[in-house]
Each structure stands twice: as C-alpha cells, then as structure tokens.
C-alpha positions in Angstrom: 260.3 208.7 100.4 256.4 207.6 100.7 254.7 206.6 97.0 251.7 208.7 95.5 248.4 207.3 94.8 247.8 205.2 91.7 244.6 207.3 91.4 246.8 210.6 90.8 249.1 209.0 88.4 246.2 208.3 86.8 245.1 211.4 86.6 248.7 212.6 84.7 248.8 210.1 82.5 244.5 211.5 81.0 246.4 215.3 80.9 249.7 214.5 79.7 247.7 211.8 77.4 246.0 214.8 75.4 248.8 217.0 75.3 251.4 215.5 74.3 253.6 216.2 71.4 255.6 214.2 68.8 259.1 215.5 69.7 262.4 213.8 69.4 265.2 213.5 66.7 265.0 212.1 63.1 263.9 208.1 63.5 266.2 207.7 60.5 269.3 208.9 62.7 271.8 206.5 64.3 273.1 206.1 67.5 276.6 204.8 68.0 278.5 204.2 70.4 277.7 203.3 73.6 273.8 203.0 73.1 271.7 200.0 72.8 267.6 199.1 72.2 266.9 196.7 75.0 265.5 193.6 74.4 261.8 194.1 76.1 259.0 191.9 76.1 255.1 194.0 75.1 253.6 194.8 78.0 250.4 192.4 77.4 247.9 194.0 80.7 244.8 195.3 79.6 244.0 198.9 79.3 241.2 201.1 81.3 239.5 201.4 78.5 238.4 204.0 75.3 236.9 205.9 77.7 238.8 206.7 81.8 236.3 207.2 84.7 238.2 209.5 86.4 235.3 209.6 89.2 236.2 205.8 89.8 240.1 205.6 88.6 241.2 202.1 88.8 244.6 201.4 86.4 244.8 197.9 85.8 248.1 197.4 84.3 251.1 196.4 87.0 254.4 198.9 86.9 257.2 197.7 85.8 260.4 200.0 86.6 262.1 199.0 89.5 263.7 201.1 91.9 267.3 201.2 90.4 265.0 202.4 87.4 262.9 205.0 89.6 265.9 206.1 91.4 267.7 207.6 88.1 264.3 209.1 86.7 264.3 211.2 90.2 267.9 211.9 90.2 266.9 213.0 86.5 264.1 215.5 87.0 265.9 217.3 89.4 268.7 218.6 86.1 266.2 218.6 84.6 263.4 221.0 86.8 265.4 222.0 90.5 264.1 223.7 93.2 263.7 227.6 93.0 262.4 230.1 95.1 258.3 229.3 93.5 258.6 225.7 93.3 260.2 222.4 94.4 262.6 220.3 93.1 260.9 218.2 90.2 262.5 215.1 92.0 260.6 215.5 95.4 257.1 214.7 93.1 256.9 211.6 92.4 257.4 212.2 88.8 259.5 208.5 89.1 255.9 207.6 90.1 254.0 209.2 86.4 257.3 207.7 84.3 256.0 204.7 85.5 253.0 205.0 85.0 253.6 205.9 81.8 255.9 203.1 80.5 254.0 200.3 81.9 250.3 200.9 80.2 249.6 199.3 77.4 249.1 201.6 74.3 251.2 202.6 71.8 252.5 205.5 72.4 253.4 204.7 75.8 255.0 201.7 74.8 257.0 203.7 71.9 257.8 205.1 74.9 258.7 202.3 77.4 261.6 201.5 74.9 263.3 204.8 74.3 263.0 205.6 77.8 264.4 202.2 79.8 267.5 202.3 76.0 268.0 205.4 77.3 268.6 204.9 81.1 270.8 202.3 80.7 272.6 204.9 78.2 272.6 207.0 81.2 274.9 204.2 83.3 276.9 203.4 80.4 277.8 206.5 79.7 278.3 207.6 83.3 280.8 204.4 83.8 282.7 205.2 80.5 283.0 208.8 82.0 283.8 208.6 85.4 284.1 204.6 86.6 280.8 204.9 88.1 277.4 204.7 87.3 274.4 207.5 87.2 273.3 207.1 90.2 276.8 207.4 91.7 278.1 210.1 90.0 278.2 213.2 91.2 275.6 215.8 89.8 278.7 217.9 88.0 279.8 214.4 86.9 276.2 214.1 85.9 275.7 217.4 83.9 278.0 216.5 82.4 276.7 213.6 80.6 273.0 215.9 80.5 275.4 218.7 78.4 276.1 215.8 75.6 272.5 215.6 74.7 270.0 218.2 75.8 270.9 221.6 73.5 270.9 220.4 69.6 273.9 222.6 68.9 276.2 220.3 70.9 274.8 216.5 69.6 278.2 215.0 68.2 277.5 211.9 65.8 276.3 209.0 68.1 274.6 211.3 70.4 271.8 211.2 68.6 269.6 208.8 69.6 270.4 209.6 73.4 269.6 212.8 72.9 266.1 212.1 71.5 265.5 210.3 74.4 266.6 212.8 76.8 263.9 215.6 74.6 261.1 212.8 74.9 262.3 212.6 79.1 262.0 215.9 78.9 258.6 216.4 77.6 257.3 213.5 80.0 258.8 215.0 83.2 257.4 218.9 81.9 254.6 217.5 80.8 253.8 215.6 84.9 255.2 218.5 86.9 252.9 221.6 85.7 250.1 218.5 85.8 250.6 219.4 89.6 249.5 222.3 91.7 253.4 223.2 92.4 254.2 223.7 88.6 250.7 225.3 87.9 251.8 227.5 90.6 254.9 228.1 89.4 253.3 229.7 86.7 251.2 231.7 87.7 248.1 229.2 86.9 244.5 230.0 89.3 242.9 227.7 86.8 238.8 227.7 88.0 238.8 230.0 90.8 235.7 231.1 91.6 235.4 234.8 92.6 233.5 236.1 95.0 230.8 238.9 94.8 229.7 240.4 91.5 232.5 239.8 88.6 234.3 242.2 88.4 234.9 241.5 84.7 238.0 241.9 82.6 240.9 243.9 83.0 241.3 246.6 81.2 244.7 245.2 80.1 242.9 242.0 79.1 240.1 244.7 77.2 243.4 246.5 75.3 245.1 243.2 73.6 241.5 242.2 72.6 240.7 245.2 71.0 244.0 245.9 69.6 243.7 242.4 67.8 240.5 242.8 66.6 241.1 246.5 65.1 244.0 244.3 63.3 240.9 242.1 61.6 239.0 244.8 61.2 236.4 244.1 63.3 234.8 247.0 65.6 236.5 247.5 69.6 234.6 246.4 72.5 
C-alpha cells in the first residue's frame, strides 16, 4: 500500500481537532476481563504550536505505531466503514496513517487517545486469541465481527467490556472524522463544498425557501 503524505494527515488533524466531540463510556466504568492499560511512555516531541501554517504544513513529531498496529487499524477501518456503491472501504483510504498521526501528537487530547487506542488494539488481539486462538489480524471477518459485536452496541455490552466499548467508540469517532474529511467521504454524503456557480447565481431552491419560511413563520417573523 502506498504511503500517504504527512501534509495530508496534518490537514486531517486540523479538521478533526475542530470537530471531534468527547465520546465513550463513563470514565468510572470498570474494565475487567482481558483489558490492560499499556504502560506507555509519554510523547516528548514538540508540536507545531498554537497556529499551524497549513499553507506550509510540517509535522515535527515522529510517527509511533508499528506495522502490526497499522494493519489492525486498516482491518478495523474496513469493518467500521466497508465499501458500498458510493465509496471505497475506509481501510483503503489511509485512515491508519491519520490515526498514527493523531495518537503520536504531543497534545493532551491526543495523548489520552493514545493510551486508549493502543491498549484497545492490544485488547483486540487478546480477545481474539481467547475466542479463536488467533490474533485479530489472522482471524476471519466473521470472527472479527464477533469481537466488535461485543463492544459496538451499548445494549450488548456485558460486565467487563466497558473499557473495550469506550475504545471502540473513540476509534469509530476518529475513523468517521478522518473518512468524512476526505473527498471520498464528502462525496458519499453529497457534500459539494465551495463549488463555484457557472453563470448568474440562481438563488435558493424553492424547497430551501419553503424550509426557511416555515421556520420564520414558527418564530412569528415575516416570510421572505
């Protein structure tokens, strides 16, 4: 797989930082079973400061995930956002590069995610090994889905799976943020962005005007 430019992942980080909401389970939840918080050393590299120059993007911190972790992320991306008639699977769109850039960044939010994501990747292997005698990467898709099904749906989360569920929720949020920041993701939802109009501006559609006027009427304001 060709590597993506770090200039691109820097723009993803800027977009994700402005849009990500805090998600996951209650921080007081227990995490029995196979979950272990990995003893990770804090990132000591310098960041790019408070005002990143996106016209001259540079990423001063080194990437920290190993090839096995990156492969696991690609597999997870494919399961979370599989290919359909509108867009390719997320695993083909270098979201593992985005996650690597994110968790390697020397900022508090990213460092908190680093602890959760790396411990979660290790948990996937441990859980898969207990269930199927195989690492998560070597298991089949049906087996991987069984692991995800145990942590992806709130109603299915059993005692001892709270922390893995928090990991899954955060990883899914990051994957979605990366995916829908890309042209393929924008096209998937029909987002046109700053597309120029050719010729005279036609104005809003009748549907848009009807929606606006309905809202104005509810507020007791004069329709346009």
